[in-house]
matplotlib code that plots the C-alpha trace (Angstrom):
import matplotlib.pyplot as plt

x = [-56.8, -57.3, -54.9, -57.9, -59.9, -60.9, -59.6, -63.1, -62.9, -59.4, -60.2, -63.5, -61.5, -58.6, -61.9, -63.2, -60.0, -59.4, -63.0, -62.8, -59.4, -61.0, -63.8, -60.9, -59.7, -57.4, -53.9, -53.1, -56.5, -55.7, -52.6, -54.3, -56.5, -53.2, -51.3, -54.0, -54.8, -50.8, -50.7, -53.7, -52.0, -48.8, -50.5, -54.0, -53.6, -53.7, -57.0, -58.8, -57.8, -59.1, -62.5, -62.8, -63.1, -65.8, -65.9, -64.2, -66.7, -65.3, -65.6, -64.4, -61.0, -58.5, -58.4, -54.4, -54.6, -57.3, -54.8, -52.1, -54.3, -56.2, -54.3, -50.9, -52.5, -51.3, -47.7, -48.1, -49.3, -46.5, -44.2, -45.2, -43.6, -45.6, -47.9, -45.5, -48.2, -50.1, -46.8, -45.2, -49.1, -48.9, -45.5, -46.1, -49.3, -47.4, -44.9, -47.5, -49.0, -46.1, -45.8, -49.3, -51.6, -54.6, -56.9, -55.3, -55.0, -59.0, -59.6, -57.1, -59.1, -62.1, -60.7, -59.1, -62.3, -63.7, -61.0, -58.8, -55.2, -53.8, -55.8, -55.1, -51.4, -51.6, -53.6, -50.8, -47.9, -49.2, -49.3, -45.9, -44.5, -46.1, -44.8, -41.4, -41.6, -42.5, -39.8, -37.2, -38.6, -38.2, -34.9, -33.9, -35.6, -33.4, -30.5, -30.9, -31.6, -28.4, -29.3, -26.3, -25.6, -27.6, -30.7, -30.8, -30.7, -33.4, -35.5, -35.2, -35.9, -39.0, -40.0, -39.5, -42.1, -44.4, -43.5, -45.3, -43.1, -42.8, -40.9, -38.6, -36.2, -35.6, -35.0, -32.9, -30.5, -30.2, -29.9, -26.9, -24.8, -26.0, -23.6, -24.4, -25.6, -27.6, -29.1, -30.1, -31.9, -33.7, -35.0, -36.1, -37.8, -39.5, -40.6, -42.4, -43.9, -45.4, -46.6, -48.5, -50.0, -51.2, -52.7, -54.8, -55.5, -56.9, -60.0, -61.0, -63.8, -62.6, -59.4, -59.4, -57.9, -55.7, -57.2, -55.7, -53.8, -54.3, -53.1, -51.3, -49.6, -45.9, -44.5, -42.0, -44.4, -46.7, -44.5, -44.8, -41.8, -43.9, -45.1, -44.3, -45.0, -45.0, -44.2, -44.7, -43.7, -44.2, -40.5, -39.6, -41.3, -40.0, -41.0, -39.8, -39.7, -39.9, -37.1, -40.1, -42.0, -43.5, -41.7, -44.9, -45.4, -41.6, -41.9, -45.2, -44.0, -40.3, -39.6, -37.1, -37.3, -35.8, -35.7, -31.8, -32.1, -33.9, -31.5, -31.3, -31.9, -32.9, -35.1, -37.5, -40.0, -40.0, -42.9, -44.1, -47.4, -48.9, -51.7, -49.3, -46.6, -49.5, -51.3, -48.0, -46.7, -50.1, -50.4, -46.9, -47.6, -50.9, -48.9, -46.3, -48.9, -50.7, -47.5, -46.0, -42.5, -41.6, -41.2, -38.0, -38.3, -36.2, -36.8, -35.4, -34.8, -35.1, -31.2, -30.1, -27.7, -30.3, -33.0, -32.4, -33.9, -37.2, -37.2, -36.5, -39.9, -41.9, -42.9, -45.0, -41.7, -39.2, -35.7, -32.5, -34.0, -36.6, -39.7, -42.5, -45.7, -47.4, -45.0, -44.9, -48.8, -48.2, -45.4, -47.9, -50.6, -48.1, -47.3, -50.8, -51.7, -48.3, -49.4, -52.3, -49.9]
y = [8.9, 5.4, 4.0, 1.4, 4.3, 3.8, 5.9, 7.9, 8.6, 10.0, 12.0, 13.3, 14.2, 16.4, 17.8, 19.1, 20.3, 22.4, 23.8, 24.7, 26.6, 28.7, 29.7, 30.9, 34.1, 35.0, 33.4, 32.8, 30.7, 28.6, 27.8, 26.8, 24.5, 23.0, 22.5, 21.0, 18.3, 17.5, 17.2, 14.5, 12.7, 12.3, 11.5, 9.7, 7.9, 11.0, 12.0, 8.5, 8.9, 12.3, 11.4, 8.9, 11.6, 13.5, 15.9, 19.0, 22.1, 25.4, 27.7, 24.8, 24.5, 23.4, 19.3, 19.7, 22.3, 20.4, 17.4, 19.6, 21.2, 18.1, 14.8, 17.0, 19.4, 17.6, 17.5, 21.1, 21.5, 19.3, 21.8, 24.4, 24.7, 22.6, 24.9, 26.1, 26.8, 30.0, 32.2, 31.2, 32.2, 35.5, 36.3, 35.6, 37.4, 40.5, 40.2, 40.1, 43.4, 45.1, 44.5, 44.3, 47.2, 48.0, 46.7, 43.3, 43.1, 43.3, 40.7, 38.2, 39.0, 38.3, 34.9, 33.7, 34.5, 31.6, 29.0, 26.7, 27.8, 25.2, 26.5, 30.0, 29.3, 27.5, 30.5, 33.0, 30.8, 30.9, 34.7, 35.0, 32.5, 34.5, 38.0, 36.2, 35.1, 38.6, 40.2, 37.8, 38.7, 42.1, 41.8, 40.2, 42.6, 45.4, 43.5, 43.3, 46.9, 48.5, 52.4, 54.9, 57.8, 60.0, 57.3, 58.0, 61.8, 62.0, 59.7, 61.4, 65.0, 63.2, 61.9, 65.1, 66.7, 64.2, 64.9, 67.5, 70.8, 70.9, 67.5, 68.0, 70.2, 67.3, 64.4, 66.6, 67.0, 63.2, 62.7, 65.4, 63.2, 59.6, 57.5, 55.9, 52.8, 54.8, 57.0, 53.6, 52.4, 55.8, 55.8, 52.5, 53.1, 56.6, 55.3, 52.4, 54.9, 57.1, 54.4, 52.9, 56.6, 56.8, 53.3, 54.7, 57.9, 56.1, 55.2, 58.9, 60.4, 62.6, 60.4, 59.6, 56.1, 56.7, 55.4, 52.2, 53.2, 51.2, 47.6, 46.1, 42.9, 42.0, 42.5, 44.8, 45.4, 47.1, 49.8, 53.0, 55.2, 58.2, 56.4, 55.8, 52.2, 51.0, 47.1, 45.8, 42.1, 42.2, 42.8, 45.7, 48.6, 49.6, 52.7, 52.5, 56.0, 56.2, 58.2, 60.1, 61.2, 64.6, 67.4, 68.7, 65.0, 64.8, 68.1, 67.7, 64.1, 64.3, 67.9, 67.7, 68.9, 65.8, 62.2, 62.3, 64.7, 61.9, 60.3, 56.8, 54.0, 56.8, 55.2, 58.4, 60.4, 64.1, 65.4, 68.1, 70.2, 68.9, 66.3, 63.9, 63.8, 63.6, 60.8, 58.7, 59.0, 58.3, 55.1, 54.1, 54.4, 52.6, 49.5, 49.8, 49.8, 46.8, 44.5, 43.0, 44.2, 47.7, 47.9, 49.1, 51.5, 52.1, 54.8, 53.4, 55.3, 53.8, 52.8, 52.4, 49.7, 48.7, 48.4, 44.6, 44.0, 45.3, 43.5, 40.2, 40.9, 40.9, 37.3, 37.2, 37.6, 35.0, 35.8, 34.0, 33.0, 30.7, 30.6, 33.0, 32.4, 31.7, 29.3, 27.7, 26.9, 25.4, 23.2, 22.2, 21.4, 19.5, 17.2, 16.6, 15.5, 13.4, 11.4, 9.8, 9.2]
z = [-24.5, -24.7, -27.2, -28.9, -30.4, -34.0, -36.6, -37.0, -33.2, -33.5, -36.7, -34.7, -31.5, -33.6, -35.5, -32.6, -31.0, -34.3, -34.1, -30.4, -31.3, -34.4, -31.9, -29.5, -30.7, -27.6, -28.2, -24.6, -24.0, -27.1, -25.5, -21.9, -24.7, -26.2, -23.1, -21.3, -23.9, -24.4, -20.5, -20.7, -23.7, -21.8, -18.5, -19.1, -16.0, -14.1, -15.9, -15.3, -11.5, -11.2, -12.5, -9.7, -7.3, -9.0, -12.0, -11.6, -11.8, -13.0, -9.6, -7.5, -5.9, -8.4, -7.9, -8.1, -5.0, -3.2, -3.1, -1.8, 0.8, 1.6, 1.7, 1.8, 4.2, 7.2, 6.0, 5.7, 9.3, 10.4, 8.9, 11.3, 14.7, 17.2, 19.8, 22.7, 25.0, 26.1, 26.6, 23.2, 21.8, 23.2, 22.2, 18.6, 18.6, 20.0, 17.6, 14.7, 15.9, 15.6, 11.9, 10.8, 10.0, 12.2, 9.9, 9.5, 13.4, 13.2, 10.6, 12.7, 16.0, 14.4, 12.8, 16.1, 18.3, 19.7, 18.5, 20.7, 21.6, 19.3, 16.3, 17.2, 17.0, 13.6, 12.1, 13.5, 12.3, 8.8, 8.7, 10.3, 7.6, 4.9, 6.3, 6.4, 2.8, 1.8, 3.8, 2.1, -1.5, -0.7, 0.5, -2.7, -4.8, -3.0, -3.6, -7.0, -7.5, -8.7, -9.0, -9.9, -8.1, -10.5, -10.3, -6.7, -6.8, -9.3, -7.5, -4.2, -6.0, -7.3, -4.0, -2.3, -4.4, -2.4, 1.0, 3.2, 3.0, 6.9, 6.6, 3.9, 5.9, 8.3, 5.8, 3.3, 6.2, 6.7, 3.1, 2.7, 5.3, 4.0, 2.3, -1.2, 0.8, 3.1, 0.1, -1.5, 1.7, 2.3, -1.5, -0.9, 2.2, 1.3, -2.0, -0.2, 2.3, -0.2, -2.3, 0.8, 1.6, -2.2, -1.8, 1.3, -0.7, -3.9, -1.9, -0.8, -2.8, -5.6, -6.5, -10.2, -11.1, -14.2, -17.4, -19.2, -22.0, -25.3, -25.2, -28.2, -28.8, -27.7, -31.0, -32.4, -35.6, -33.6, -32.3, -33.8, -34.2, -33.2, -29.7, -26.3, -24.9, -21.7, -20.9, -17.6, -16.4, -12.5, -11.9, -14.1, -16.0, -19.3, -21.3, -24.8, -26.7, -30.6, -32.5, -34.2, -30.9, -31.6, -30.0, -27.9, -26.6, -25.4, -23.9, -21.9, -20.9, -20.1, -20.3, -23.3, -26.8, -28.6, -27.9, -27.6, -24.6, -22.7, -20.1, -20.9, -18.5, -15.9, -13.2, -12.3, -14.7, -14.8, -12.5, -14.7, -14.6, -17.6, -18.1, -20.3, -17.2, -14.6, -16.5, -17.1, -13.6, -12.0, -14.2, -13.4, -9.7, -9.8, -11.3, -8.7, -6.2, -7.8, -7.2, -4.2, -4.9, -6.1, -10.0, -11.0, -13.9, -17.0, -19.7, -23.0, -26.3, -29.6, -30.6, -27.3, -26.2, -23.3, -25.7, -26.4, -22.9, -24.3, -27.5, -25.2, -23.5, -26.8, -26.6, -29.7, -31.8, -32.5, -31.1, -30.0, -26.8, -28.4, -30.6, -30.6, -28.7, -32.2, -33.1, -29.6, -30.1, -33.4, -32.1, -29.1, -31.7, -33.9, -30.9, -30.1, -33.8, -33.7, -30.8, -33.0, -36.0]

ax = plt.figure().add_subplot(projection="3d")
ax.plot(x, y, z, "-o")
ax.set_aspect("equal")
plt.show()
């Protein structure tokens, strides 16, 4: 924003900003608007330089990304290993075929067709680096996952109900003689395999996608003591159970008659032949398949010591970690107004 604007022009600008915020009901969208304005005010030269390159139209590539992939594209190419020749290309292709699905291999073959060996090497190396990053992330997620012995036993029991009967006896024999570390790895691997199979089955005719539950604000004020809430942040999935949850709901969802009978911090849901249990399990499994890493899950009762982890994720509320989201928006709005004083 040029510093030589008149007071009238500044008042008009702030008035237009206020009007735009009032027309936008979504809090997150308001946050984006305010942060964009603040960023522009703090770095006006950046915005002017961007105008020289042409107007940015929604739907086009993000200018920041275009800069990184355009002028910075050569630098990214330099980071890749240089083309080693035909033998190295074939070795890389063979290695990728061993870890990619048949569908991915077909897509890669179509993309490689007709291209020069150097271009093929670049494409395959980008895929290789992407897979390497995924493997590293999975390794970190596995190390951060610290289940108890009871968690592993409950998870294994739940998964065995999804394994074909003819295979159960063989894997159960391996499970009984495995150490704690081996059991952790077995639960991780079998769970991933079952979730991948569930992904494939999700496209079959007759498979019903679980309905999305009612979504509410991330605020403790919205929590009803007779309800059950699921909170997910792409790394962890928390199931919060109110103290006054009806007995029939508890029985059909968790297989218990009272909220105190739910094992706190357990990482596995009960597998019951009821509509509520099947619906919750289907929803949780669906959320897990939508994420790149496995979503850890915990069941928390109202009043549990671990409940603090749940409340810490309620971003609409003010807590010891910082201001609420609404307070943050007001703070940004004040910063913008202060720029003109």
